[in-house]
C-alpha positions as CSV (number, residue, x, y, z in Angstrom):
1,X,-85.9,147.8,-18.6
2,X,-88.8,148.4,-20.9
3,X,-87.9,151.1,-23.5
4,X,-91.3,152.8,-23.0
5,X,-90.6,153.3,-19.3
6,X,-87.1,154.6,-20.0
7,X,-88.7,157.2,-22.4
8,X,-91.3,158.3,-19.8
9,X,-88.6,158.9,-17.1
10,X,-85.7,160.1,-19.3
11,X,-85.7,163.6,-17.8
12,X,-86.1,162.4,-14.1
13,X,-83.0,162.8,-11.9
14,X,-83.6,159.2,-10.5
15,X,-85.4,156.3,-12.1
16,X,-88.5,155.4,-10.0
17,X,-88.8,151.9,-8.6
18,X,-91.2,149.8,-10.6
19,X,-92.3,146.5,-9.0
20,X,-91.6,143.4,-11.1
21,X,-95.2,142.5,-10.5
22,X,-96.6,145.6,-12.1
23,X,-98.4,145.0,-15.4
24,X,-96.6,147.5,-17.5
25,X,-98.9,147.2,-20.5
26,X,-102.0,147.9,-18.4
27,X,-100.2,150.7,-16.5
28,X,-99.2,152.4,-19.7
29,X,-102.8,152.7,-20.8
30,X,-103.4,155.3,-18.2
31,X,-99.9,156.0,-17.0
32,X,-99.5,158.7,-14.4
33,X,-95.7,159.0,-14.1
34,X,-94.1,159.6,-10.7
35,X,-93.6,163.4,-10.6
36,X,-90.1,164.7,-11.3
37,X,-90.0,166.5,-8.0
38,X,-90.5,163.2,-6.1
39,X,-87.4,161.8,-7.8
40,X,-85.0,164.6,-6.9
41,X,-82.3,163.6,-4.5
42,X,-82.7,165.6,-1.3
43,X,-80.2,166.3,1.5
44,X,-78.5,163.2,2.9
45,X,-79.4,161.2,-0.3
46,X,-83.1,160.9,0.6
47,X,-86.0,161.0,-1.8
48,X,-89.5,162.5,-1.2
49,X,-90.8,159.0,-0.6
50,X,-88.3,158.5,2.2
51,X,-89.5,161.6,3.9
52,X,-93.2,160.5,3.6
53,X,-92.2,157.2,5.1
54,X,-90.5,159.0,8.0
55,X,-93.6,161.1,8.4
56,X,-95.8,158.0,8.6
57,X,-93.5,156.4,11.2
58,X,-93.6,159.7,13.2
59,X,-97.3,159.0,14.0
60,X,-96.3,156.3,16.3
61,X,-98.5,153.6,14.7
62,X,-96.1,152.2,12.2
63,X,-95.1,148.6,13.1
64,X,-93.2,145.6,11.7
65,X,-96.6,144.4,10.4
66,X,-97.8,147.6,8.7
67,X,-98.5,147.3,5.0
68,X,-97.2,149.8,2.5
69,X,-99.7,151.8,0.4
70,X,-99.2,151.7,-3.3
71,X,-98.6,155.4,-3.4
72,X,-95.0,154.8,-2.3
73,X,-94.3,153.1,-5.6
74,X,-96.8,154.9,-7.9
75,X,-96.5,158.5,-6.5
76,X,-93.1,158.5,-4.8
77,X,-91.2,155.9,-6.9
78,X,-89.7,154.0,-4.0
79,X,-89.6,150.4,-2.9
80,X,-91.0,151.2,0.6
81,X,-89.8,148.0,2.4
82,X,-86.3,148.5,1.0
83,X,-86.4,152.2,1.9
84,X,-87.4,151.3,5.4
85,X,-84.4,149.1,5.7
86,X,-82.2,151.9,4.4
87,X,-83.7,154.4,6.9
88,X,-83.1,152.0,9.7
89,X,-79.5,151.2,8.7
90,X,-78.7,154.9,8.2
91,X,-80.0,155.7,11.7
92,X,-83.2,157.6,10.8
93,X,-85.5,155.1,12.5
94,X,-85.2,152.3,14.9
95,X,-87.3,149.3,16.1
96,X,-88.8,149.8,19.5
97,X,-88.1,147.5,22.4
98,X,-90.6,144.8,23.5
99,X,-91.9,147.0,26.3
100,X,-92.1,150.1,24.1
101,X,-94.1,148.0,21.6
102,X,-96.8,147.0,24.1
103,X,-99.1,149.7,22.8
104,X,-99.4,147.7,19.6
105,X,-101.1,144.7,21.2
106,X,-104.6,144.7,22.7
107,X,-105.5,144.2,26.3
108,X,-106.8,140.6,25.7
109,X,-103.3,139.7,24.4
110,X,-101.7,141.3,27.4
111,X,-103.9,139.4,29.8
112,X,-103.2,136.1,28.0
113,X,-99.5,136.8,28.4
114,X,-99.9,137.5,32.1
115,X,-102.0,134.4,32.6
116,X,-99.1,132.3,31.3
117,X,-97.2,133.5,34.3
118,X,-100.1,132.7,36.7
119,X,-100.9,136.4,37.4
120,X,-104.4,136.7,38.9
121,X,-106.9,139.6,39.2
122,X,-106.5,140.7,35.6
123,X,-110.2,141.3,34.7
124,X,-110.4,144.8,36.2
125,X,-107.0,146.1,35.0
126,X,-106.8,148.8,32.3
127,X,-104.1,148.8,29.6
128,X,-101.7,150.9,31.6
129,X,-102.1,148.6,34.6
130,X,-101.5,145.6,32.4
131,X,-98.3,147.2,31.0
132,X,-97.1,147.7,34.6
133,X,-97.9,144.1,35.5
134,X,-96.0,142.9,32.4
135,X,-93.0,145.0,33.4
136,X,-93.1,143.6,36.9
137,X,-93.4,140.0,35.7
138,X,-91.3,139.8,32.6
139,X,-87.9,140.9,31.3
140,X,-87.4,142.0,27.7
141,X,-86.0,138.6,26.6
142,X,-89.0,136.7,28.0
143,X,-91.5,139.1,26.5
144,X,-89.8,139.0,23.1
145,X,-90.8,135.3,22.8
146,X,-94.5,136.0,23.5
147,X,-95.4,138.6,20.8
148,X,-93.7,139.6,17.6
149,X,-95.1,142.9,16.6
150,X,-92.7,145.9,17.1
151,X,-93.1,149.5,16.6
152,X,-90.8,151.8,14.6
153,X,-89.8,155.2,16.0
154,X,-87.9,158.2,14.6
155,X,-84.4,158.9,15.9
156,X,-83.3,162.5,16.3
157,X,-81.7,162.2,12.9
158,X,-85.1,161.1,11.4
159,X,-86.9,164.0,13.2
160,X,-84.3,166.4,11.8
161,X,-84.8,165.0,8.3
162,X,-88.6,165.7,8.6
163,X,-88.0,169.3,9.8
164,X,-85.5,169.9,6.9
165,X,-88.1,168.6,4.4
166,X,-91.4,170.1,5.6
167,X,-92.2,171.1,2.0
168,X,-92.4,167.4,1.0
169,X,-94.9,166.7,3.8
170,X,-96.9,169.9,2.9
171,X,-97.4,168.6,-0.7
172,X,-98.6,165.2,0.4
173,X,-102.4,164.8,0.4
174,X,-103.8,164.6,3.9
175,X,-107.0,162.9,4.9
176,X,-109.6,164.9,6.6
177,X,-109.8,163.6,10.2
């Protein structure tokens, strides 16, 4: 580990993740270290970045194809893909089933899947009707072979972790919607 980085983070409880692809010399020109409070171990051995990742998953739009913003590394000091694996293995999140993940594909894709089974009269169907038709014509195993995107969802343990760490979420910048 670069001695300059060790010096910056010597008083942090945990060393932040630094990607091997990060240009350290360039970053050090205008280094904004990960705040100490984001590297404090929270209840259940979680970090603030883990809580923000749970929060993002809680929106119901996080999938197996979602990209991870750089703020997970630069502001929260975590390797987000690895943290997601940890959160899944420790029971905070789970991958949704094929049928539960249908909301992550568009109606055109749903119609194309149904056409493969020879289902007719699809042009007038709305998304909910297409979902019902898929449930009537496919089982989970068949459907799994036809599209790969899956959603993530919080488990009760993940929801509790969010409730227990509301202060972390309150500190996170929010977009004006």
